[in-house]
C-alpha positions in Angstrom: -2.1 -12.2 35.8 -2.7 -9.1 33.9 -0.5 -9.3 31.0 0.9 -6.3 28.5 2.2 -7.4 24.9 5.4 -5.6 24.0 6.3 -5.6 20.1 9.3 -4.0 18.1 9.7 -4.8 14.0 12.7 -5.2 11.9 11.6 -4.5 8.5 13.2 -4.8 5.7 12.5 -3.1 2.5 14.5 -3.4 -1.3 15.5 0.0 -2.5 14.2 0.6 -6.2 17.5 1.4 -7.9 18.5 0.0 -11.3 21.8 -1.7 -10.1 22.7 -3.4 -6.7 24.0 -2.1 -3.9 28.1 -2.7 -4.7 28.0 -3.6 -8.4 26.7 -2.8 -11.7 24.3 -5.7 -12.1 20.8 -5.2 -12.7 18.4 -5.0 -9.4 15.4 -5.9 -11.8 15.7 -9.6 -10.9 12.0 -10.7 -10.4 11.3 -13.3 -13.0 14.5 -13.6 -14.5 16.2 -16.9 -15.0 18.3 -17.9 -12.0 21.9 -16.9 -11.6 21.7 -14.4 -14.9 22.5 -11.3 -13.1 25.5 -11.6 -11.5 28.9 -10.7 -11.6 32.3 -11.5 -9.1 31.0 -9.1 -6.6 27.7 -10.2 -6.0 29.0 -13.8 -6.5 31.8 -13.1 -3.8 34.6 -14.0 -5.7 38.2 -13.1 -4.4 39.8 -10.2 -5.7 36.4 -8.4 -6.6 35.5 -4.6 -4.8 32.3 -3.4 -4.2 31.5 0.1 -4.9 28.9 2.2 -3.3 25.4 2.5 -4.7 24.9 6.7 -4.6 21.4 6.3 -5.1 20.4 3.8 -2.9 22.3 6.1 -0.1 19.9 9.0 -0.5 16.8 7.3 -0.9 17.9 5.7 2.8 18.2 8.8 3.7 14.9 10.0 2.1 13.5 7.3 4.2 15.2 8.6 7.2 13.9 11.9 6.8 10.2 11.0 6.3 10.3 8.7 9.2 11.9 12.1 11.6 15.1 10.6 11.8 18.5 12.4 13.0 20.9 11.9 9.8 24.3 11.9 11.4 27.4 13.8 9.8 29.5 10.2 9.6 28.1 6.4 9.0 30.2 3.6 7.2 29.2 0.0 6.2 30.3 -3.0 8.4 30.7 -6.5 8.1 27.8 -8.9 9.5 29.7 -12.2 9.9 27.9 -15.4 9.4 27.9 -18.7 7.6 24.9 -19.5 5.5 24.1 -21.1 2.3 22.4 -17.9 0.6 25.4 -15.4 1.7 27.7 -15.8 -0.8 30.8 -14.6 1.2 30.6 -15.7 4.3 29.4 -12.0 5.7 27.1 -9.6 4.3 27.8 -5.9 4.1 25.4 -4.2 6.3 25.8 -1.5 9.3 25.9 -1.9 12.8 27.1 1.1 15.3 26.8 4.1 13.0 24.1 4.0 10.7 22.5 6.5 8.2 19.6 7.1 9.8 18.6 7.3 13.9 16.2 8.4 16.4 12.9 9.1 14.6 9.3 8.0 14.6 6.5 7.4 12.2 2.7 9.0 13.3 -0.2 7.7 12.1 -3.9 7.1 11.8 -5.5 4.0 13.0 -9.3 3.4 14.1 -9.7 7.4 14.5 -6.7 7.4 16.8 -3.3 8.9 16.1 -0.2 6.7 16.8 3.1 7.1 17.3 5.7 4.5 16.7 9.3 5.5 17.7 12.2 4.6 15.0 15.3 3.1 16.6 17.3 3.3 13.1 17.7 2.7 9.2 20.4 1.8 8.0 21.7 0.4 4.2 22.8 -3.1 3.6 22.9 -5.8 1.4 20.3 -8.2 0.0 21.1 -11.8 0.3 20.7 -14.8 -2.4 17.3 -17.0 -2.3 17.2 -20.6 -1.7 14.9 -22.6 -3.9 13.6 -25.8 -1.7 13.1 -28.8 -4.2 12.4 -32.3 -3.5 13.3 -35.5 -6.1 12.0 -38.8 -5.7 11.6 -38.3 -2.2 15.2 -36.7 -1.5 15.0 -33.4 -0.8 17.6 -30.7 -1.9 18.1 -26.8 -2.0 19.6 -24.9 -5.2 20.8 -21.1 -4.3 19.5 -18.4 -7.2 22.1 -15.3 -6.7 20.3 -13.0 -8.6 18.6 -11.3 -5.3 22.5 -11.5 -3.4 23.4 -7.5 -3.0 20.1 -5.8 -4.0 20.0 -2.5 -1.6 18.2 -3.3 1.3 17.3 -1.0 4.1 16.3 -2.3 7.4 14.2 -0.2 9.6 14.0 -1.1 13.3 11.5 0.3 15.7 11.3 0.8 19.2 9.1 -1.6 21.2 6.2 0.6 20.7 3.4 -1.6 19.4 0.9 -3.3 22.0 -0.9 -5.3 20.1 -0.9 -7.8 17.0 -3.8 -4.9 15.6 -1.1 -1.9 15.8 1.2 -4.3 14.5 -0.6 -4.6 11.1 -1.4 -1.3 10.9 2.1 0.0 11.2 3.6 -2.2 8.8 0.6 -0.7 6.3 1.6 3.2 6.8 5.2 2.0 6.4 4.6 0.5 3.4 2.6 3.9 2.3 5.4 6.1 3.4 7.5 3.9 1.2 5.6 4.0 -1.9 4.9 7.7 -1.6 8.8 8.3 -1.7 9.1 6.1 -4.6 12.3 4.4 -2.9 10.6 0.6 -2.8 7.4 -1.5 -4.4 7.3 -2.5 -1.2 5.3 -5.6 -2.2 5.1 -8.5 0.3 4.6 -11.1 -2.0 7.4 -10.1 -4.4 10.0 -10.3 -1.4 10.4 -6.6 -1.7 8.8 -5.4 2.1 9.3 -8.4 4.6 9.2 -8.0 8.4 10.5 -9.9 11.8 8.6 -9.5 14.8 10.1 -9.6 18.1 7.1 -9.8 20.9 7.2 -10.7 24.7 5.0 -10.2 27.6 5.1 -8.3 30.7 2.8 -8.1 34.0 1.2 -4.5 34.1 3.1 -4.3 38.0 6.4 -5.3 36.3 6.9 -8.3 38.9 7.0 -10.8 35.3 8.6 -9.8 32.4 9.0 -12.6 29.7 11.9 -13.4 27.4 11.9 -11.5 23.7 10.8 -14.1 21.2 11.6 -13.2 17.2 9.1 -14.5 14.7 10.4 -15.2 10.9 8.8 -16.6 7.8 6.0 -13.9 7.4 4.9 -12.5 4.1 1.8 -10.8 4.5 0.4 -8.7 6.8 -2.3 -10.6 7.5 0.5 -13.4 8.4 1.8 -10.5 10.9 -1.3 -10.5 13.1 -1.9 -14.2 12.9 1.3 -15.1 13.8 1.7 -12.3 16.8 -1.9 -13.3 18.0 -0.6 -16.9 18.3 2.1 -15.9 20.1 0.5 -13.2 22.5 -1.6 -16.6 23.5 1.3 -18.9 23.8 3.2 -16.9 25.6 0.9 -15.6 28.2 -0.2 -19.3 28.9 3.1 -20.5 29.3 3.7 -17.8 31.8 0.5 -18.5 33.7 1.5 -22.0 34.1 4.6 -21.1 35.5 6.8 -22.0 33.0 9.9 -20.6 32.0 10.2 -19.1 28.1 13.2 -18.9 26.4 14.9 -16.1 24.3 14.7 -17.9 20.6 13.8 -17.1 16.8 10.5 -19.1 15.7 9.1 -19.6 12.5 5.6 -18.7 11.3 3.7 -21.7 9.5 1.3 -20.3 7.6 -0.8 -23.1 6.9 -0.9 -24.6 10.4 -1.5 -21.1 12.2 1.5 -21.3 14.7 5.2 -20.7 15.3 7.5 -23.3 15.8 11.2 -23.1 17.5 13.9 -22.5 15.1 17.1 -21.8 17.2 18.1 -19.5 20.2 18.0 -16.0 19.3 21.5 -14.5 18.5 23.3 -11.5 20.1 24.8 -8.7 18.1 28.8 -10.0 19.3 27.7 -13.6 17.8 28.1 -11.5 14.1 31.4 -10.3 15.2 31.0 -7.2 13.1 33.7 -5.3 12.0 34.3 -1.9 9.6 34.4 -3.4 6.1 37.6 -2.6 5.0 36.7 -1.9 1.1 34.2 0.6 1.4 35.4 4.3 2.4 33.2 5.7 5.5 30.3 8.7 4.6 30.4 11.9 5.1 27.4 14.1 4.7 26.9 17.6 5.1 24.2 19.6 6.0 23.8 21.1 2.3 23.7 17.8 1.3 20.8 16.7 3.5 18.6 19.6 3.4 18.9 19.5 -0.7 17.2 15.8 -0.5 15.0 17.4 1.9 13.6 20.0 0.0 13.2 17.2 -3.1 10.8 14.7 -0.9 6.9 14.9 -1.7 4.4 15.9 0.7 4.1 12.5 2.8 0.5 10.1 3.4 -0.7 11.6 6.7 0.0 15.5 5.6 -2.0 15.2 2.8 -4.7 13.2 4.4 -5.2 16.0 6.8 -4.9 18.6 3.8 -7.6 16.8 1.6 -9.8 17.5 4.5 -8.8 20.9 5.2 -8.8 22.4 1.5 -11.2 20.1 -0.2 -13.9 19.7 2.5 -13.9 15.5 2.0 -14.6 13.4 5.0 -11.5 11.6 6.9 -12.7 8.3 5.2 -12.8 9.9 1.8 -9.4 11.5 2.1 -8.0 8.2 3.3 -9.2 6.3 0.0 -7.7 9.4 -2.0 -4.3 9.1 -0.2 -4.0 5.6 0.4 -1.5 5.9 -2.8 0.4 8.9 -4.1 -0.9 7.8 -7.7 -4.8 8.0 -6.8 -4.2 11.3 -5.1 -1.8 12.8 -7.5 -4.7 12.4 -10.0 -7.5 13.3 -7.7 -5.5 16.6 -8.1 -4.7 17.1 -11.3 -8.5 16.4 -12.1 -9.6 19.3 -10.2 -7.1 22.1 -11.8 -7.3 24.3 -8.8 -11.3 23.8 -8.9 -12.2 23.2 -5.3 -15.7 23.3 -6.1 -15.6 20.1 -7.6 -13.5 18.1 -5.3 -16.8 16.0 -3.9 -17.8 15.1 -7.4 -14.2 14.2 -8.6 -13.8 12.5 -5.0 -17.0 10.4 -5.9 -15.9 9.3 -9.5 -12.6 8.3 -8.6 -13.7 6.1 -5.5 -16.8 4.9 -7.0 -16.4 3.8 -10.9 -13.3 4.3 -11.5 -12.5 2.3 -8.4 -14.6 -0.4 -9.6 -13.3 -0.9 -13.0 -9.3 -1.2 -11.2 -11.2 -3.6 -9.5 -12.9 -5.6 -12.2 -9.8 -5.6 -15.0 -7.2 -6.1 -12.0 -5.0 -2.9 -12.8 -3.7 0.0 -11.3 -5.0 3.5 -12.0 -2.4 4.4 -15.0 -3.4 0.7 -16.2 -6.7 1.7 -16.9 -5.4 4.5 -19.0 -7.9 7.0 -18.5 -6.4 10.8 -18.1 -7.3 13.3 -15.2 -8.4 15.6 -17.9 -11.0 12.9 -19.3 -12.3 12.5 -15.9 -12.6 16.6 -15.3 -14.3 16.3 -19.0 -16.4 13.7 -17.8 -17.9 15.3 -14.5 -18.7 18.6 -16.7 -20.8 16.7 -18.7 -22.7 15.3 -16.1 -22.9 18.4 -14.2 -24.3 20.8 -17.4 -27.2 18.1 -18.1 -25.4 16.8 -21.5 -25.9 12.7 -20.1 -26.9 11.8 -17.3 -25.0 9.6 -14.2 -26.0 6.4 -15.7 -24.5 7.1 -19.2 -21.7 8.5 -17.7 -20.4 5.2 -16.7 -20.9 3.6 -20.0 -18.9 6.5 -21.6 -16.3 5.8 -18.7 -15.7 2.3 -19.9 -15.6 3.3 -23.4 -13.3 6.0 -22.9 -10.8 3.2 -20.7 -11.4 1.1 -24.1 -10.9 3.3 -26.7 -9.0 6.3 -25.1 -11.2 8.8 -26.7 -12.2 11.8 -25.1 -15.8 12.1 -23.3 -17.1 14.3 -25.7 -16.2 12.2 -28.8 -17.8 9.4 -27.4 -20.9 11.4 -26.5 -20.8 12.7 -30.0 -20.2 9.5 -32.2 -22.8 7.6 -30.3 -25.2 9.7 -29.6 -25.7 9.7 -25.9 -26.7 12.9 -25.1 -29.1 13.1 -22.7 -32.9 13.5 -23.8 -34.2 16.5 -21.5 -37.0 17.6 -24.1 -40.1 17.9 -22.4 -42.4 16.7 -25.1 -40.4 13.8 -26.3 -40.4 12.6 -22.4 -44.0 13.5 -21.7 -44.7 10.9 -24.9 -42.5 8.4 -23.2 -44.1 8.3 -19.7 -47.8 8.5 -21.0 -46.5 5.2 -23.0 -44.9 3.3 -20.0 -48.0 4.2 -17.8 -50.2 2.7 -20.1 -47.9 -0.3 -20.5 -47.8 -0.5 -16.8 -50.7 -0.3 -15.0 -50.3 -2.9 -12.1 -47.2 -0.4 -11.2 -50.2 2.7 -11.8 -52.6 1.2 -9.3 -49.8 0.3 -6.8 -48.3 3.8 -6.6 -51.7 5.1 -6.2 -52.4 2.8 -3.6 -49.3 4.3 -1.5 -46.6 1.8 -2.7 -44.0 4.7 -3.6 -41.2 2.2 -4.7 -43.7 1.5 -7.6 -42.2 5.2 -8.8 -39.1 3.6 -9.2 -39.9 1.3 -10.9 -41.9 3.3 -13.6 -38.9 5.4 -13.7 -36.3 3.1 -14.8 -39.0 1.7 -17.4 -38.7 5.4 -18.9 -34.8 4.9 -18.7 -35.2 1.7 -20.7 -37.5 2.8 -23.1 -34.7 5.9 -24.1 -31.4 3.7 -23.6 -30.6 5.1 -19.9 -30.4 8.7 -21.9 -33.5 10.5 -20.1 -32.9 12.7 -17.7 -34.0 11.5 -14.4 -35.2 15.0 -13.2 -37.1 15.6 -15.5 -38.6 12.2 -16.4 -39.8 11.6 -12.4 -41.4 15.2 -12.4 -43.4 14.4 -15.5 -44.1 10.9 -14.1 -45.6 12.4 -10.7 -47.1 14.9 -12.7 -49.4 11.9 -14.7 -50.0 9.7 -11.8 -51.0 12.5 -9.4 -53.5 13.6 -12.3 -57.5 13.0 -11.8 -58.6 9.7 -13.4 -61.3 9.6 -15.5 
């Protein structure tokens, strides 16, 4: 039997607001002492009343617009009722039948192919508390940290348009990129700010067998999502081929064992006994309000990726590297200052030496402290021959370490490139005299010897020799008749 995999995702992303969704407590809880960012509202104490966070609503609409959703004029909050230790009130304030954003899609590039995944809805809710599991002398127990409870959370529900674990991973990465461009979420999976549940089923190509939908939870990285889905594809197909009856259930991913395990039967909407939240007013949105939010939105990743190719003549790969993070794309264009002729050179410096520095030091671009005008100045120094590319990399590190401009560093350290022919000719002659074997190798047709000799000239001048002039003088001396 030939099966087709059907995957839909439910993605939760915490919003970057200063306060929580329905109270004034700080939403910046990461690293804080347990139960220090709490109040009667997020503790669910009797009589405490919620108040809607305006910025969270705005961020949700921004997300919906970026995902090409319709923004209904009327929306409301609902109570989702279930009992679990991390749910302080015994219910979660969420949205059910009238969410803020509906019927959208996300387009993105994957392996050179344009993909489109439908977005069923984007709704706004509050996050739950966090359970901390511990063990004391063989006795297991759980503690509740309420700091996270009430942090604004959006849930993005896709249509079942994904057909493989690899597609699901690529979609999630594209979605995270959009959220970061908008500035509405850090979307850091390792901090729990970006979480994903997946619904997966199998059907035969002819439609004769349609397997039940299985939900997978506890996936905390893009790699985990792909691995869990790949495992579930094989498990479900093998069961169906054996004629076994699969059930609609929720399964948890065990990262260390590389497998999913059954947790419970899948809930349905009616199990949550949704009803309108009586303590919050409905939301009425005018076309003018939505238009104002749309006008303030930044250029999105896919559009910027396409523009960098068309406007600056960059390759798809170069454009992808530069537009992966909005901070890098902004830095690139700030370096250019409208000078398109330098696009290739600036792109090479950012994706080469600058990215290498970021990896070495474990810093973001802003963390390096290098300003766009400083990189532009460095590129200018290389282009006009003041310094060579090798010296420029050392200057870049010095800029990062001291904050000084490249021109200042070059002047203070005497790093200007040596292009004087007489001076270089004397160094070339000395290098040839000291390396007779390399000279003989070159004259016997071993062209690699020239690179070695050029390296010796550069070494003799502390890397400051003009490589083009030095190479020309070397070739001239090596091709001269031997006495």
